[in-house]
C-alpha positions as CSV (number, residue, x, y, z in Angstrom):
1,X,0.0,0.0,0.0
2,X,1.3,3.4,-0.9
3,X,0.1,7.0,-0.7
4,X,0.7,9.4,-3.6
5,X,1.2,13.0,-2.3
6,X,0.9,16.1,-4.5
7,X,3.7,18.6,-4.6
8,X,2.8,21.7,-6.7
9,X,5.7,23.5,-8.3
10,X,6.3,26.4,-10.7
11,X,3.0,27.8,-12.0
12,X,1.2,24.6,-12.9
13,X,3.5,21.6,-12.5
14,X,2.9,18.6,-10.2
15,X,5.7,16.6,-8.7
16,X,4.5,13.3,-7.3
17,X,5.8,11.7,-4.1
18,X,5.0,8.1,-3.6
19,X,5.2,7.2,0.1
20,X,5.4,3.6,1.4
21,X,2.7,3.1,4.0
22,X,4.9,0.6,5.9
23,X,8.0,2.6,6.2
24,X,9.4,6.2,5.9
25,X,10.7,5.5,2.4
26,X,9.5,7.3,-0.7
27,X,10.0,7.8,-4.4
28,X,9.6,11.0,-6.4
29,X,8.4,11.5,-9.9
30,X,9.6,14.4,-12.1
31,X,11.1,16.7,-9.6
32,X,11.6,19.9,-11.6
33,X,12.2,21.9,-8.4
34,X,14.0,20.4,-5.4
35,X,12.8,23.0,-2.8
36,X,9.2,21.8,-2.3
37,X,10.4,18.1,-2.4
38,X,13.0,18.7,0.3
39,X,10.4,20.5,2.4
40,X,8.0,17.6,2.3
41,X,10.7,15.0,2.9
42,X,12.1,16.9,5.9
43,X,8.6,17.7,7.4
44,X,7.7,14.0,7.3
45,X,11.1,12.6,8.0
46,X,11.1,10.6,4.8
47,X,13.9,8.7,3.1
48,X,14.2,9.1,-0.7
49,X,15.0,5.9,-2.5
50,X,14.6,6.8,-6.1
51,X,13.7,9.4,-8.7
52,X,11.6,8.5,-11.7
53,X,11.9,10.8,-14.8
54,X,9.4,10.6,-17.6
55,X,11.4,12.9,-20.0
56,X,14.1,15.4,-20.3
57,X,12.4,18.8,-20.1
58,X,13.7,21.2,-17.4
59,X,10.5,21.4,-15.4
60,X,10.7,17.7,-14.8
61,X,14.4,17.2,-14.0
62,X,16.0,20.5,-12.8
63,X,15.6,19.5,-9.1
64,X,17.5,16.3,-9.4
65,X,21.0,17.6,-8.8
66,X,20.0,19.5,-5.7
67,X,18.2,16.5,-4.3
68,X,21.3,14.3,-4.8
69,X,23.4,17.0,-3.2
70,X,21.1,17.3,-0.2
71,X,20.2,13.6,0.3
72,X,23.1,11.6,-1.1
73,X,24.1,10.5,-4.5
74,X,23.2,6.9,-3.9
75,X,19.6,7.6,-4.8
76,X,18.5,5.7,-7.9
77,X,17.5,7.7,-11.0
78,X,15.4,5.9,-13.6
79,X,15.0,7.4,-17.1
80,X,15.0,6.2,-20.7
81,X,18.1,8.3,-21.7
82,X,21.1,8.9,-19.4
83,X,20.0,12.3,-18.3
84,X,22.4,12.3,-15.4
85,X,25.7,10.4,-14.8
86,X,23.8,8.5,-12.0
87,X,20.9,7.5,-14.2
88,X,19.9,3.9,-14.7
89,X,18.5,3.6,-18.2
90,X,15.2,1.7,-18.5
91,X,13.4,0.1,-21.4
92,X,9.9,-0.9,-22.4
93,X,8.4,-3.6,-20.1
94,X,11.0,-3.2,-17.4
95,X,9.7,-3.3,-13.8
96,X,10.8,-0.8,-11.2
97,X,10.7,-2.4,-7.8
98,X,10.2,-0.1,-4.9
99,X,9.8,-0.6,-1.1
100,X,11.0,-4.2,-1.1
101,X,8.7,-4.8,-4.1
102,X,5.6,-3.7,-2.3
103,X,5.2,-1.3,-5.2
104,X,6.2,-2.3,-8.8
105,X,5.8,0.1,-11.6
106,X,6.3,-1.0,-15.3
107,X,7.9,1.2,-17.9
108,X,6.1,2.0,-21.2
109,X,7.9,3.9,-23.9
110,X,5.6,6.6,-25.3
111,X,7.5,8.8,-27.8
112,X,5.7,11.8,-29.1
113,X,6.0,14.8,-26.8
114,X,9.7,13.9,-26.7
115,X,11.5,10.9,-28.1
116,X,12.7,9.8,-24.7
117,X,9.3,10.0,-23.0
118,X,8.3,7.1,-20.8
119,X,5.5,6.5,-18.3
120,X,5.5,4.4,-15.1
121,X,2.4,2.4,-14.4
122,X,0.6,-0.5,-12.9
123,X,-3.1,-1.3,-12.8
124,X,-3.7,1.2,-10.0
125,X,-1.7,4.2,-11.1
126,X,-0.2,5.9,-14.1
127,X,2.5,8.6,-13.9
128,X,2.0,10.0,-17.4
129,X,4.3,13.0,-17.5
130,X,3.4,15.2,-20.4
131,X,1.8,12.5,-22.6
132,X,-1.7,12.3,-21.2
133,X,-3.4,15.1,-19.3
134,X,-7.0,15.4,-18.1
135,X,-8.9,16.5,-21.1
136,X,-5.9,16.7,-23.3
137,X,-2.4,15.4,-24.3
138,X,1.0,16.9,-24.7
139,X,2.2,18.8,-27.7
140,X,4.2,16.8,-30.2
141,X,7.6,18.4,-30.1
142,X,10.1,15.6,-31.2
143,X,8.0,12.7,-32.2
144,X,5.2,12.3,-34.7
145,X,1.4,12.5,-34.5
146,X,1.3,8.8,-35.2
147,X,3.6,8.0,-32.3
148,X,1.6,10.1,-29.9
149,X,-1.7,8.5,-31.2
150,X,-0.2,5.1,-30.6
151,X,1.0,6.1,-27.1
152,X,-2.4,7.4,-26.1
153,X,-4.2,4.4,-27.5
154,X,-2.0,2.1,-25.4
155,X,-2.7,4.2,-22.2
156,X,-6.4,4.0,-23.0
157,X,-6.2,0.2,-22.7
158,X,-5.3,0.3,-19.0
159,X,-8.0,-0.6,-16.5
160,X,-10.8,2.1,-16.2
161,X,-10.0,2.6,-12.5
162,X,-6.3,3.4,-13.1
163,X,-5.6,6.8,-11.6
164,X,-3.7,9.2,-13.8
165,X,-1.0,11.4,-12.2
166,X,0.0,13.8,-15.0
167,X,2.5,16.6,-14.5
168,X,0.5,19.7,-15.1
169,X,-2.7,21.4,-14.0
170,X,-4.0,22.1,-17.5
171,X,-7.5,20.7,-17.0
172,X,-9.6,23.9,-17.2
173,X,-8.0,25.0,-20.5
174,X,-8.1,21.5,-21.9
175,X,-11.8,21.2,-21.2
176,X,-12.5,24.5,-22.9
177,X,-11.0,23.0,-26.0
178,X,-12.9,19.7,-25.5
179,X,-16.1,21.6,-25.2
180,X,-15.4,23.4,-28.5
181,X,-15.1,20.0,-30.2
182,X,-17.9,18.1,-28.4
183,X,-20.4,20.6,-27.0
184,X,-23.1,18.0,-26.6
185,X,-21.0,15.5,-24.6
186,X,-23.0,15.1,-21.4
187,X,-20.1,13.4,-19.5
188,X,-17.9,16.4,-20.5
189,X,-20.4,18.9,-19.3
190,X,-20.7,17.2,-16.0
191,X,-17.0,16.9,-15.6
192,X,-16.5,20.6,-16.4
193,X,-18.8,21.5,-13.4
194,X,-16.8,19.2,-11.1
195,X,-13.5,20.7,-12.3
196,X,-14.8,24.3,-12.0
197,X,-15.8,23.6,-8.4
198,X,-12.5,22.1,-7.5
199,X,-10.5,25.0,-8.9
200,X,-12.8,27.6,-7.2
201,X,-11.8,25.8,-3.9
202,X,-8.1,25.8,-4.8
203,X,-8.0,22.1,-5.2
204,X,-6.1,20.0,-7.8
205,X,-8.1,18.3,-10.5
206,X,-5.5,15.5,-10.7
207,X,-5.5,12.5,-10.3
208,X,-8.1,11.7,-12.9
209,X,-8.7,8.1,-14.2
210,X,-8.9,6.2,-17.4
211,X,-12.7,5.8,-17.4
212,X,-13.2,9.6,-17.1
213,X,-10.7,10.4,-19.8
214,X,-12.2,8.0,-22.3
215,X,-15.5,9.8,-21.8
216,X,-14.3,13.4,-22.0
217,X,-10.8,13.6,-23.5
218,X,-11.1,14.3,-27.3
219,X,-7.7,12.9,-27.9
220,X,-8.9,9.5,-26.7
221,X,-12.1,9.8,-28.7
222,X,-10.9,10.1,-32.2
223,X,-13.2,7.2,-33.2
224,X,-16.4,9.0,-32.1
225,X,-18.4,10.1,-35.1
226,X,-20.0,13.2,-33.4
227,X,-16.5,14.5,-32.7
228,X,-15.3,13.7,-36.2
229,X,-18.3,15.4,-37.7
230,X,-17.8,18.5,-35.6
231,X,-14.1,18.7,-36.4
232,X,-14.8,18.2,-40.1
233,X,-17.2,21.1,-40.1
234,X,-14.8,23.4,-38.2
235,X,-11.8,22.6,-40.4
236,X,-13.7,22.0,-43.7
237,X,-11.7,18.8,-44.4
238,X,-12.7,15.1,-44.6
239,X,-11.6,12.9,-41.8
240,X,-11.5,9.3,-40.9
241,X,-11.6,7.7,-37.5
242,X,-8.2,7.3,-35.9
243,X,-4.9,8.9,-36.7
244,X,-6.2,11.3,-39.3
245,X,-8.7,12.7,-36.9
246,X,-6.1,12.8,-34.1
247,X,-3.6,14.7,-36.3
248,X,-6.2,17.3,-37.3
249,X,-7.3,17.6,-33.6
250,X,-3.7,18.1,-32.3
251,X,-3.0,20.7,-35.0
252,X,-6.2,22.5,-34.2
253,X,-5.4,22.5,-30.5
254,X,-1.9,23.8,-31.1
255,X,-3.4,27.1,-32.4
256,X,-6.6,27.1,-30.2
């Protein structure tokens, strides 16, 4: 049993701290800033075992050096590329064993946002970095639309109850776009109300889950005919379900 704690950083980033319920050991995901991580570790007298990095962007890795300096350089760092001299490179399907294997997270390679992007997951939780957001997905900077579409399609196959811990609080703006694409989606309208209430109360909208995202996230709904029809009308182009719709949708969102 583990607890996942939210550490807000920068303007809209989330760093995730996974705490073992049977010990004072923890693992941190995407520490772009060391200061709030160190504050939480010190306030709860935790021991940091490992750092999981989904990709190379500064707002996900810039706190690593300071964490090693403060807590010791024997902390394991897991990433696809060797982002630090201390990094252990991981590959598709590899299991990361934490807390004497009370937590095991598998690696999935999901190029698209960046070519080195990976996610860490099991049936209960998904640390999706900048690949899958609530109501949206990451921009395609280094990969291709086809790669990102494949990555999202794989994530959508996880169990409906899998909680999604993404790295940004982008939900409100993502839902504004989703509404422009599917204004009659009842699940989306209901979710928009839930999200608005949370934000008014200063609460995070993350984690979300796979079931919710399949119902409201347009990037996971590129097979839905109503969405396709609406997008065709907006862009005045003919679309087919799947990658062609995804590519048009991602391009439209880039300039929304």
